[in-house]
C-alpha positions as CSV (number, residue, x, y, z in Angstrom):
1,X,-13.4,-13.4,-16.7
2,X,-10.3,-13.3,-18.9
3,X,-12.2,-14.4,-22.0
4,X,-14.6,-11.4,-21.6
5,X,-11.7,-8.8,-21.8
6,X,-11.2,-6.5,-24.7
7,X,-8.7,-8.2,-27.2
8,X,-5.9,-5.7,-26.5
9,X,-6.1,-6.4,-22.7
10,X,-3.7,-8.9,-21.1
11,X,-4.5,-11.2,-18.2
12,X,-2.0,-12.7,-15.8
13,X,-0.8,-12.6,-12.2
14,X,0.8,-9.7,-10.3
15,X,4.1,-11.7,-10.4
16,X,4.3,-11.0,-14.1
17,X,4.4,-7.3,-13.8
18,X,5.9,-6.3,-10.4
19,X,9.0,-6.8,-8.4
20,X,8.3,-7.7,-4.8
21,X,10.9,-7.6,-2.0
22,X,10.3,-8.8,1.6
23,X,12.1,-6.9,4.3
24,X,15.2,-7.8,6.3
25,X,15.1,-9.2,9.9
26,X,17.0,-6.4,11.6
27,X,17.8,-7.3,15.2
28,X,16.1,-5.2,17.9
29,X,19.4,-4.9,19.6
30,X,20.6,-2.7,16.7
31,X,17.8,-0.1,17.1
32,X,19.0,3.4,17.7
33,X,17.3,6.8,18.5
34,X,19.1,8.4,15.6
35,X,19.9,7.4,12.0
36,X,17.9,5.8,9.2
37,X,14.2,4.9,9.8
38,X,13.2,1.2,9.8
39,X,9.8,0.7,8.2
40,X,8.0,-2.0,10.1
41,X,4.4,-3.4,9.9
42,X,3.5,-1.0,12.8
43,X,4.4,1.9,10.5
44,X,2.0,0.9,7.7
45,X,-1.5,2.2,8.0
46,X,-4.3,2.1,5.5
47,X,-3.3,4.7,2.9
48,X,-0.3,6.3,4.7
49,X,2.8,5.7,6.8
50,X,2.5,6.2,10.6
51,X,5.8,7.0,12.4
52,X,4.3,7.3,15.9
53,X,6.2,4.1,16.9
54,X,9.6,4.7,15.3
55,X,12.9,2.8,15.5
56,X,16.1,3.6,13.6
57,X,19.4,2.1,12.5
58,X,22.7,3.9,12.6
59,X,23.8,5.5,9.3
60,X,27.0,3.4,9.4
61,X,25.1,0.1,9.8
62,X,22.4,1.1,7.4
63,X,25.0,1.5,4.6
64,X,25.3,-2.4,4.6
65,X,21.6,-2.8,3.6
66,X,21.3,-0.7,0.5
67,X,19.1,-3.4,-1.2
68,X,16.4,-2.7,1.4
69,X,16.2,1.1,0.9
70,X,12.8,2.4,-0.1
71,X,12.4,5.1,-2.7
72,X,9.5,7.6,-3.1
73,X,6.6,6.0,-4.8
74,X,7.3,2.4,-3.6
75,X,4.2,0.6,-2.4
76,X,4.5,-1.2,1.0
77,X,2.1,-3.8,2.4
78,X,2.1,-5.1,6.0
79,X,2.1,-8.9,5.9
80,X,1.1,-9.5,9.5
81,X,-2.4,-8.5,10.4
82,X,-2.8,-6.7,7.1
83,X,-6.5,-5.9,7.7
84,X,-7.5,-3.7,10.5
85,X,-10.7,-1.7,11.4
86,X,-9.5,1.2,9.2
87,X,-8.9,-0.9,6.2
88,X,-6.1,-2.8,4.4
89,X,-2.6,-1.8,5.6
90,X,-1.0,-0.6,2.4
91,X,0.7,2.8,1.7
92,X,2.9,4.6,-0.8
93,X,6.3,5.9,0.4
94,X,6.3,9.7,0.2
95,X,9.4,11.7,-0.8
96,X,10.0,12.6,2.8
97,X,10.6,8.9,3.7
98,X,12.9,8.1,0.8
99,X,15.7,6.0,2.1
100,X,13.9,4.2,4.9
101,X,14.8,0.6,5.3
102,X,12.3,-2.3,4.8
103,X,11.9,-4.6,7.8
104,X,10.7,-8.2,7.7
105,X,7.0,-8.9,7.4
106,X,6.6,-5.9,5.2
107,X,6.8,-6.2,1.4
108,X,7.8,-3.6,-1.1
109,X,6.1,-3.6,-4.5
110,X,7.4,-1.9,-7.7
111,X,6.0,-2.1,-11.2
112,X,8.5,-3.5,-13.6
113,X,6.8,-3.6,-17.0
114,X,3.7,-2.4,-18.8
115,X,2.2,-1.3,-15.5
116,X,1.4,2.3,-14.6
117,X,2.3,3.0,-10.9
118,X,-1.1,4.7,-10.2
119,X,-3.0,1.8,-11.9
120,X,-1.2,-0.8,-9.7
121,X,-1.9,1.3,-6.6
122,X,-5.6,1.3,-7.3
123,X,-5.5,-2.4,-8.1
124,X,-3.8,-3.2,-4.8
125,X,-6.6,-1.2,-3.0
126,X,-9.3,-3.0,-4.9
127,X,-11.6,-5.7,-3.4
128,X,-10.4,-8.1,-6.1
129,X,-6.9,-8.0,-4.6
130,X,-7.8,-7.7,-1.0
131,X,-10.3,-10.6,-1.1
132,X,-7.7,-12.7,-2.9
133,X,-4.9,-11.9,-0.4
134,X,-7.0,-12.4,2.7
135,X,-8.6,-15.6,1.4
136,X,-5.2,-17.3,1.6
137,X,-4.0,-15.7,4.8
138,X,-2.8,-18.0,7.5
139,X,-3.2,-17.8,11.3
140,X,-6.3,-16.7,13.2
141,X,-5.0,-14.6,16.1
142,X,-2.4,-13.0,13.9
143,X,-3.4,-13.3,10.2
144,X,-0.4,-13.3,7.8
145,X,-0.2,-13.0,4.1
146,X,2.8,-14.3,2.2
147,X,4.7,-13.0,-0.9
148,X,2.9,-15.7,-2.9
149,X,-0.5,-14.6,-1.7
150,X,0.3,-11.1,-3.2
151,X,2.1,-12.2,-6.4
152,X,-0.5,-14.9,-7.3
153,X,-3.3,-12.2,-7.4
154,X,-4.9,-12.2,-10.9
155,X,-4.7,-8.8,-12.7
156,X,-6.2,-7.5,-15.9
157,X,-3.8,-5.3,-17.8
158,X,-5.1,-2.8,-20.4
159,X,-2.7,-0.9,-22.7
160,X,-0.6,1.8,-20.9
161,X,-2.6,4.7,-22.1
162,X,-5.8,3.1,-20.9
163,X,-4.2,2.3,-17.5
164,X,-3.4,5.9,-17.1
165,X,-7.0,7.0,-18.0
166,X,-8.5,4.4,-15.6
167,X,-6.2,5.7,-12.8
168,X,-7.0,9.3,-13.7
169,X,-10.8,8.7,-13.5
170,X,-10.5,6.8,-10.2
171,X,-8.4,9.6,-8.7
172,X,-11.0,12.1,-9.8
173,X,-13.8,10.0,-8.3
174,X,-12.1,9.6,-5.0
175,X,-11.4,13.3,-4.9
176,X,-15.1,14.0,-5.4
177,X,-16.0,11.5,-2.7
178,X,-13.5,13.2,-0.3
179,X,-15.1,16.5,-1.1
180,X,-18.6,15.1,-0.4
181,X,-17.4,13.6,2.9
182,X,-16.0,17.0,3.9
183,X,-19.2,18.8,3.1
184,X,-21.2,16.2,4.9
185,X,-19.0,16.6,8.1
186,X,-19.4,20.4,7.8
187,X,-23.2,20.1,7.5
188,X,-23.4,17.8,10.6
189,X,-21.4,20.3,12.5
190,X,-23.8,23.1,11.6
191,X,-27.0,21.2,12.3
192,X,-27.0,21.9,16.1
193,X,-26.7,25.6,15.4
194,X,-29.5,25.4,13.0
195,X,-31.7,23.7,15.6
196,X,-30.9,26.5,18.1
197,X,-31.7,29.2,15.5
198,X,-35.1,27.6,14.8
């Protein structure tokens, strides 16, 4: 609840602190084998980009769509069927994919003020955001979330230093969980050998 927040924390909607851009409707007839990658919903997987199904636009034509170029660190969200078995389809653009062009039904999110990039990443992966976005999704066979579904999400905003510390602690906790998961997988692999030895 907003009235239970520390006095220095702010409460608002995501629209107050991020810039959101929806992709362009590039025609499939323009697709090429070489050139600039087009980032479509099929390329957004939970936590990473997946280029196994890749299309491109010629360098010459891509030059006309500079406003849709992605930069490293941008957050992208698939707006069609955003929730799959593996989780919510959201990813950060790595340096290697800097310059890819944003296609329709994918949105790009950039923090614009008083918002730490790592903090907004963790917020967009939180159940608070995902439940909000999916509760307003339309369509049953192909659920779709809109820009408004994203931007209307309520967000608590601590001071910048506190945002950074929250993001640091979350990153540390997830790193520890990954380590535990790796050790668990290794132990499961060794169990049959232990049984044989016994």
